[in-house]
N, C-alpha and C positions, 0 to 999 in steps of 0.2 A: 334482672333483665326482663323477666316475664311481666313483672309488675309494671315496669315502664311501658311496655307494649300495651298492656290493658289500660293504663292511664292515657296513653296516647289517642287509643280508640275512643275512650270516654271523652276526651278533649274535643275530638271531632264531632262526636254526637252533640255535645253541649254547644258547639259553635254553630253547627247547621240549625239545631232547633232553636238556640237563642236568637240567631238572625230571623228565622221564621216568625217567632213570637214578636220580636222588636218591630219587624216590617209590618205586621198585622196591626199591632197597637198604635204605632205612629201613623199609619195610613188612616185609620179610623179617627185618630185625634185630628188629622188634617180635615176631615169631613166635618167634625164637630166645629171646626173653625171656618167652615164654609169655604175652604180652598178647593178650586176646581180639582175633579178627580184626576184629570190628565196631567196637571202640574204635580200632583202627589205621585203619580206613576212615573213621571220622568225624573223625579228626585228620590223619594224615600224608597220606593219599589225597584227603581232602576239600579241603585248601588246595593240593594239588599243582598244579592249574591256575592258581593265584594266585602261585606262586612266581615267574614272570617279572616280574609287577608288583612284587612284593616286593623282588626284587634290583635292579631299575631305580631304584625309590624310595629303597632304602637308599643306592646309589651317588649318587642325586640329592640326598639329604640331607646326605651327606658333603660333596657339592660346593656345599651351600647353594643349589641351584637349585629355588627354589619352584615355578616353572612347570612343570618336569618332574614334581615330586612330586604336585601337585594336578591338572595337566592329564592325567597318565597315568591316574589313578584315576578321576577324573570322566569322562573320555573313554572309558575301557574300560567303565565301568558303564552309560553311555548306549548304547554299541556293543552291549554284551552283551543288553540289553532289545530295543531297537528293531531292530537289524540282525540279530543272530543268531537270537533267537526268531522275528523276522519271516521270515527265510529258512527256519528250521526249520519253521514253520507253513505256508509254501508247499508244502513237501515233503510234509508230512502234519500235518493239524490236531492241536494239542497239547491233550490233556485233563489237567487238574490233579486231584489228590486233595483231599479236604476240608481236611486239615491245611495244605496248601500254600496254599489259597485263603484261609483264615481266621486262619492263623498265621504262615507263613513269608513270604508277599508282604506282608502288613501290616508284618512285621519289617523287610523291605527299605526300606518307605516310612519307618519309624521311624528307622532308622539314617542314612537320608539327610537327614531333618530334624535329628537330632542333629548330624551333621557341619556342616549349615548354621548352627545355633545356636552351636556351639562356634567356628566360624570367625569369625562377625560379632560380635566383641566391641565393635564401633563402636555396635552397637544398645544396648549397656549402658554407654555414655558413655566408652568407651576411645577413644584417638586412632587406633589401627590395629588391624586384625584379625590375630590369631595363634592358630594352633592349637599351644598350649604343651605342654610336657612332662606338665603335669597333665591336660590335655584328651586326651592321648595315653593316659595311664593309665585315664582313664574309658572310652575306647574299648576298650581291652584288657579291662577289667572286664566290658563288655558281650559281648566275644568269649568269655570264660569262661562267662557265662550261656548264650549260644547253644550252645556245645559241650555244657554240661550238658543243655540242651533236646533236642539231638540223641541224647545217650546215653539219656535217658529215653525218647525216641521209639523208639530201637532195641529197648527192652525190649518194646515192644507189637507188634514185628513189621512196623512200618510201613516200616522201612528194610532193605533187603536186605544180607546180610552179604558183604563183599568175600571173593573167593577168592584168597589170597595164596601165592605160591610159597615153598616153604622151599629156601634155597640155602645152600652152604657159606659159613662165616664170612669166608674170604678174598674170595670172590666179593662178598659183601654190602659188606664194606669198600671194594672196588674200584668197586662201583657207586655208593656214597655220595661217595667222593673224586672220581670222574670227574663226577658230577652236580654237586658244588659248584664244581668247576673250571670246568664249562661254564656254570654260572650267573654266576659272577663274570665270566669272559671275555666272555659274551654280553651281560651287563649294562653293561659298560663299553663295548663296541664300539657297542651301540645308543645310549647317551647321547652318547658323543663324535662318533659319525656324525651323529646327529639334530641336534646342536647346529651342526655345520659346514654341514649342508644348509639349515638354517634361515637362517644367515648368508649363504650363497649366494644363495638366492632372496628374501633380505630379508624373511622370515618370522619372526614371533615365536617364542620357545621354546614359548609356550602352544599356538599352532596346531599346531606339530610334535607336541607331547605329546598334543593332542586328536585328532589324526588319525593320522599314522604310527605313532607309539609305541603308542597305545592299541589300534589295529587289529592291530599286530604282537603285542602281548602277548595279545590276545584270540584268537589262532589255536588254542591248546589248547581253549579253551571252543568256538570255533566247529567244529572238527572233531569234538569229543565230541558236541555238540548236533545237528549235521547228520547224523552216522552214526546216532545214536539215533533221530532223526526218520524216517530212511529205513527203520529196522528197527521202526518204529512203537511206539518205546518212550518214551512221554511223560514218564514219571517221571524219566528220566535226562536227557532233553533240556530240561526246565524245572528241574529240581532242580540241575542243573549250574550254571545261570545264576543262579538265586536264591542258592545257596550262595556262588558266586563273588563276587557283589556285596556280600554280607554280610562275607565275608572281606577283600575289598579295602578297604572302609571301616574296619571295626573292627580287623583285624590290620595290614595294610599302612599305612594312614595312622596308626595307633596307634603302631607301630614307628618309622615315619619321624619323627614328631614328637617322640618320646623322643630319637631320635638328635640331632636339631636342630629346635628350633621352626619350624613353617611358617609365614611370612607370607602373609596373605590380603588381596587387593585387591578391595573390593566393586565397584568400578568395572570391573575386569577380568573377574571370575568371577561376578558376581551372575546374569547371564543363564544361564551354564552350570549354576550350582546349581539354578536354577529348572526348567530342562530336565531335569536329573538327578531332581528330586523328581516332575516331571510324568510323566516316562517311567515311573516306579515306579507312579504313580497310573493310567496307561494300562494297564500290565499288570494291575492290580487290577480296572479297569473292564472289560476284555476278557472277564473271568470271568462277566459278567452280561449281555453284549449279545447277539449273534446266537445263540449256543449256550452254555448254562450250563456253567460251569467248563471252557471250551474257547476257545483261540486259533484261530480259523478261518483259512482262507486269505485271505479278504477283510481281516480284521483284521491278518493278517501282512503283506500288502501295504501297508496304511495305515501301519504302524509302520516299514517300510522307507522309505517316502516322507518321512516326518516326520524320519527320521535323515538323509536326503539334504538335505533343505531346511535343517536345522540346521547341518550341516557347510557347506553352500554359503554360508549367512548368515554363519558365522563367518569363512570365507575372504575374503568379500567386505567384511566390516566391519574386519578387522584392518589 
């Protein structure tokens, strides 16, 4: 048991550092190919914090573990909004730009609803819910649209250009290889250790995915947003979470379901899907409550309390 916990922690370390190495190497490779830095920032760097979720889900899909695949993303997105933004707002109130309030946050709500609709085939007369390969392709198409939107946004100067280091080609390849190895090893360690811990405590894979795995894979987002909030950089603190949630649903679930269709149980996940959508709506509503376009400290505290109640309910219910 202790060994499983040690391997779980090691897995998260491998995932976070692997993602860091891969993003650094891939970004520098883009510079070598003379790809504009802003384009690299909107693609490689943008989903860098979602790489841990992606690799865990790919491994979960290959193992046909639906609870890991769904629980990881649903849990991560709820954790991102309620806990990470809640903590960040406590450190310093988060102010959103007009585009974020009226376009990007509503897009988070939209993709959450799309995931709900694609999962609940039962609502359309099917015997069971499945996120099929066709559904995965639909999510990837939406991902392409979002990247196009970001690229157009960059032309207006709304997105700051990334400063990416130019490195020797050998160093670039070394960073990419080390990054991929770290992600693969970390993903395997986390999934295998989490399943063993779940069995030891007689917990479901779903609970482990919604709590330990989702919080662990949310570490890059947590560190990025908290540091940004402490520096009073609201754009990064909020944009990091909004972008990550969109990437998680469209890219990670999209790729996972294309590898192997994800079975969905309305009985098991309906409540969590509702909380996923509600948390996105809460983020939108906070833009118009106490202070316009701002998540205040009071709202941040409320978000944290809602998350703790949600986790407590899930643990008691299981």
